[in-house]
C-alpha positions as CSV (number, residue, x, y, z in Angstrom):
1,M,79.5,103.9,103.0
2,P,82.6,103.5,100.8
3,T,85.8,102.0,102.5
4,K,89.3,103.5,102.6
5,H,90.2,101.2,99.7
6,E,87.2,102.4,97.6
7,H,88.1,106.0,98.3
8,T,91.7,105.6,97.4
9,T,90.7,103.8,94.2
10,Q,88.3,106.7,93.4
11,A,91.0,109.3,94.1
12,K,93.4,107.5,91.7
13,H,90.6,107.3,89.1
14,N,89.9,111.0,89.5
15,R,93.6,111.7,89.0
16,A,93.7,109.6,85.9
17,F,90.7,111.6,84.6
18,W,92.1,115.1,85.2
19,S,95.6,114.3,84.2
20,S,94.5,112.8,80.9
21,Y,93.9,116.4,79.7
22,N,96.8,118.4,78.2
23,V,96.4,121.6,80.3
24,R,98.3,123.6,77.6
25,S,95.7,122.8,74.9
26,T,92.4,121.6,76.5
27,Q,89.3,123.8,76.6
28,F,88.1,121.9,79.6
29,L,90.3,123.4,82.4
30,D,87.2,123.8,84.5
31,W,86.8,120.0,84.5
32,V,90.5,119.6,85.3
33,V,90.0,121.8,88.4
34,T,86.9,120.0,89.4
35,G,88.6,116.6,89.0
36,I,91.6,117.8,91.1
37,F,89.2,118.8,93.9
38,Y,87.3,115.5,93.8
39,E,90.6,113.6,93.9
40,G,91.2,115.5,97.2
41,V,87.8,114.7,98.5
42,H,88.4,111.0,98.2
43,W,91.9,111.2,99.8
44,V,90.3,113.0,102.8
45,E,87.4,110.5,102.9
46,A,89.8,107.6,102.9
47,Y,91.5,109.1,106.0
48,L,88.1,109.7,107.6
49,D,87.0,106.2,107.0
50,I,89.9,104.7,109.0
51,N,88.6,106.9,111.9
52,G,85.0,105.7,111.5
53,E,83.8,108.9,109.9
54,H,82.0,109.6,106.7
55,S,80.9,112.9,105.2
56,G,77.5,113.4,103.6
57,D,78.4,116.7,102.1
58,H,81.2,119.3,101.8
59,K,80.2,121.1,105.0
60,Q,80.3,117.9,107.0
61,R,83.6,117.0,105.5
62,L,85.2,120.2,106.8
63,I,83.7,119.6,110.2
64,N,85.1,116.1,110.2
65,M,88.5,117.4,109.1
66,R,88.6,119.9,112.0
67,R,87.7,117.1,114.4
68,Y,91.0,115.5,113.4
69,S,92.9,118.8,113.3
70,S,96.2,117.2,114.6
71,D,96.4,115.1,111.4
72,M,94.5,117.5,109.1
73,R,96.2,120.8,110.1
74,A,98.8,120.6,107.4
75,I,96.3,120.3,104.6
76,I,93.0,121.8,105.6
77,R,93.7,125.2,104.1
78,D,95.0,123.6,100.9
79,F,91.8,121.5,100.7
80,D,89.7,124.6,101.2
81,I,91.6,126.3,98.3
82,L,90.8,123.4,96.0
83,K,87.1,123.5,97.1
84,Q,86.9,127.2,96.4
85,E,88.6,126.9,93.0
86,S,86.3,124.1,92.0
87,E,83.3,126.3,93.0
88,N,84.8,129.1,91.0
89,A,85.1,126.8,88.0
90,R,81.6,125.4,88.4
91,Y,79.6,128.4,89.5
92,S,81.5,131.5,88.6
93,C,82.7,130.4,85.2
94,Y,86.2,131.4,86.2
95,K,88.7,130.9,83.4
96,F,91.8,129.1,84.6
97,S,95.1,129.3,82.8
98,P,97.4,126.3,82.3
99,N,99.8,127.9,84.7
100,D,97.1,128.2,87.4
101,I,96.7,124.4,87.1
102,S,100.4,123.4,86.8
103,N,101.9,125.9,89.3
104,D,99.2,126.3,91.9
105,L,96.7,123.4,92.0
106,V,98.8,120.4,91.1
107,P,101.2,121.1,93.9
108,I,98.3,121.4,96.3
109,I,96.7,118.1,95.3
110,D,100.1,116.4,95.4
111,K,100.6,117.7,99.0
112,I,97.2,116.5,100.1
113,K,97.7,113.1,98.4
114,N,101.1,112.6,100.0
115,H,100.0,113.7,103.4
116,I,97.0,111.4,103.5
117,Q,99.0,108.5,102.1
118,N,101.4,108.9,105.0
119,L,98.5,108.7,107.4
120,L,96.9,105.6,106.0
């Protein structure tokens, strides 16, 4: 199982990936959305690791997050929004706008990142 350090390194790697796209001009906003979600996955998994938990899939991750609701309450809904938007991008071929990314999703991932970093 990856460690807290490995998860935080992967979260930063995923941020470098999605933020390398110019959201105003790229045709790959679906991958930006997916990268944002997976950054969030690794921030959450870093937190779970310090509690001896690891998630094998997205369903287990939500169960694990609920187990630590006192720490996760502030971000669980935001995390679920990123999960749903990533699924919309991957499976429903939803077309995101640059404003969707900049105004809606980036503030959510920043909130998740900052919240988890304060817990680590």
